[in-house]
N, C-alpha and C positions, 0 to 999 in steps of 0.2 A: 633523214631522221638523225637527230643528234646522237653522237656516240659517247657513252659514259664509261669511265674507268674507275673501278673500286680497288684501292690499295690498302691492304692491312695484313700484318703478319699473323693475325688470329683468324683461323678458318671460319669459325662461327660468325664473327663480325662481318666477314666478306659475304658469306651466304645470306645473312639476315638483310644486309643493305642491298644486295643484288635483288633479292625477292621484293623488297619494298619498291625499288626502281621499276621493276618489270610490271608491277601492278598499275603503273601510271601510263595512260595512253600516250603514245609517241616516243616511248623509251624502251624499246625491245633490245637494242644493241648495247649490251653491257659486257665489258672486258674486266678481267680481274688480274691482280698481281699481288704477290706476298712480300715483295721487297721494293725499296725505292729504286734500286738499279734496274729491276725488271720493268717498273713503271716507266722509267725514262726510255728504255728500249722500245716499249709498246708505242709511246708517243712519237718516236722517231719513224716508225713504220706504218702507223695507223692515224687517220685524221680524227683524233680524239677532240671532243668539244668540252667535256666536263670531267673533272677528276675529284673524287672524294678520297682523301689520303690521310692515313694515320701519321702523326708526327713522330712517335717513338717506334722505330723499326731497326732491326739489325742491318749491318753492311752500310746502308746509307739512310739517314733519317729523312723524315718528310720535308723538313725545311730545305735541305740540300737538294733533294729530288725535285721539289717545287721550283727552286731556282733554275735547275737545268731544264725542266719542262717549259718554263716561261721563256727560256732562251731559244727553245725549239719553235715555240709558237706563243707569242705574248697574248693572243686572244683566247687561249684555253682558260676556262673558268676553274679555279682551284678552290676547293672547300677543305680546310684542314680540320682533322678530327683528333681529339685527345680526351683522355680521362682526367687530365690535370689542368686546373685553371691557373696557369702560371703566366706572369707578365712577360717573361723572356720569350715564351712560345708565341704569345700574341704579337710581340714586337717583330719576331721573325716572320710571321704570317703577313703582317702589315708591310714589311719591307719588300717582300716578293710580290706585293699587290694581289694577295689572295682575296677572293670574293668575301669569304667569311671564315670565322674561327669557331668551330662547333664542339660543344662538350658532349661526350658520350654519356648515356646512350641517346642516339638521335631518334626522334619519333617519325612515324609514317607521315603525319601531317606536316612536319617540318621539311621532310624530303620532297613531299608533293609541292609545297610552297616554293622551294628553291627551283625545282625543275619546271614548274609553271612559269616562273619568271624567266627561266632560260629559254623556253619556247617563245616567249614574247620578245626577248632579246634577239634571237636568231631570225625572227620574222616568221617562224613556223605557224604562229597564230597571232592575229591582231584583233580577235573578237573581244569587245568590252566585257562580255560575260566571263571570259577566262581571266581577264584582269581583276574583276571583282572577286573571283574565287581566291586569287592570290592575296588580295588586300584584306580579306576577311579571315585569314588563317593566323593572324598574329595573336599570340597568347598573352601579351601584356602591353601596356602603354609604352614601355621602354623598347620592346621589340618592334612595335609599330613606328616609334620615333626614328629608329635607325633603319627600319625596313623600307619605309616609303621613299627616302632618297635613292636607295639602291633600285627599287622598283622603277622609279622615274628614269634613272640613268640607263637602265636596261631596256627601256622601250625602244624598239628599233625604228619606230616612226615618230616624227615630231608633228604629226598632222593635228591641226587645230580641231578637226572633226573628231578625231580619236580622243583628244583631251576632253572635249565637251561630252562625248558619249560616255567616257569613263566616269566623270562626275555625275552625269545624269543617271547612269545605272546604279551608282553608289547611293544616290539620293533615293531612287526608286526602291532599291533593295532594303533600305533601312528607314524609310519613311521620314527622311530629313525634310524639314520645312524652314530651315534657317535662311532668312532672306538674303543675308550678306553672302553666304556661300552660293546660293542660287544666282544672285546677281553677278558675282565674279566668274562663275562657271560659263556665263554666256559671252564673255569677252574674248578677245584674241590674246594669246600669251606670246610676248616677244622673246621670252627666255624660258628654258625648261624649268629654271628655278622658280619662276612665277607659278607655273603649273604645280610644282612640288609644294609650294606654300599653300595654295588653295586645297590641294589634296590632304595635306597635313591638318589644315583647319577643318576639313570635312570629317576626317577620321577622329579628330579630337571631339567634334560634336557628337559623333556616333557613340564614343565612349561615355561622354557626359549624359546623353539621352538614356543609355542603358543603365548607368549608375543611378540617375535620379528616379527612374521608374521603380527600381528596387528600394531606394532610400530617398524619399521625398525631401528629407531635411537638407539634402545636398543642393536643392534648387536655390536656396538662399546663399549657400557658399559660392556657387558659380555666379550668381548675380553680383555678389560682392567682388569676386575676382574680375569680372568684366569691367567694373568701375575702377578698381584699384590695382590692376595687374602691373601697370607701369610705375607703381610707387614702391617704396622700400617697405614691403609688408612681410610679415612672418606668421607663423601658426598662431601666436598669441592674439594678434589683431583680428584674424579671421574668426577664431572661436569666441572672442568677446563680442564681436559684432553680430555673429550668427547664433549666439546662445547655444553652443554645442561644446561638449567637453573635448579636450585635445586628444585624450585616449580613444574616445569613440570615433572621432573624425579620422584619426590615424589608422585605426583598424579598418574602417570602411575603404579608405584609399588603397591600403595594401591588398585587400580582397578584390576590389573592382578594377584597380589600375595596375597593381603589381609594383607600385612605386610609392614613396612617401609624399606627403603634401608638398614639402619644400622641393623635392625633386620634380614634381609635376609643375610647380610654379616656375622653376628655372628652365625647364624644357619649353614651356609656353613662351617664356621671355626669349629663349634662343631662337624659336621660330620667328618671332618678330625681328630679332636682331638680323637674322639672315635676310629677311624681307627688306629691312632698311639698307643693308649693304649692297643691294642690287643697284642702288644709286651711288655711284663711285664718288660723288662729291661729299657724301656723309662720312664724318670722321669717327674713329673709335670712341673718342671722348663724348661726342654728341650722342651716339647710340647708347653708351653707358648711362648717361644722365636721363635720356628719354625713357629708359627702362627701370629707373629707380635705383641704380647702383651708384652710390655716392663717390666711389673711387674707381677710376678707369682701370687701375691695375687689378682690382678685385674682379671686375667684369671680365677682363682678359683671362684670368685664371678659370672663371666659371665657363667661359666660352671654350677654352682648351679642354676642360674636363669633359664637357658634353659633346663637343664636335671632334675631338681628337686631333685638331689642327689649331694653329694660332689664327688670330683674326687676319693678320697679314697674309698668311698662306691661303686662307679661305677667300679673301678678296682677290688674290692673284688667280685662283682657280676659276673665277667668274669670267 
């Protein structure tokens, strides 16, 4: 059974998070600490698997404690908690290779999603049904966009059967009938990133199906995007072609996707970019022009903004 450590100098926060964790099957072993120094000491004596740790604490802050914990065991999963959305905190969490940087207050559903992924990572469960539960807990398109790569990375198995079962269960649970996805789901994946791409496409289709059910006018918008996604398009071109006002379309996207129309378009393009980069022969410039970015330097900036790494760093990671 995975062991969890909750570290926070606020008693109520420790108690609340501990109760959330104990409500989730498979996570009864919860340790607590009220300082970073105490957290390091616990990790030295106990086989801790997961740490939820506040960044701002006396004696030793969470960033320093996280560094020391990673030096004890690099496989410990660190989730950094803070009430402040500051870039220097995020940088610190990224440098120590924390799993995620979470803003307080953290919800029960988010804790469940993270721990379900941890069960998958450790091999405690490899049931496709559990995988689907984790995939269906995302609260916005942005959360899904960044959550799916983490989900795929944390799968302890690279079984082709598991990959196909996950897609199959996702299709069944959401009534997907998109032929392209069904066709791709039946093939063998030579790289985890191929499976990640199909999974992102499947999740995108789920979001689109849900949105068009509530707002039929979006059917024309998505039809337009399917044809013109790889062109240099903006909100003006979409609204003119689809006969919908910019204000109305923007409001629908914010409600249904949690992102703006242009953010959605860039994310869709970055999905394709990462797919193209699986072929090492494809250059940055070639991908930029394929996706409708007239300048490769602008494409590079967009890629770095959404992927948090440069194109070169991403290609090396493959």
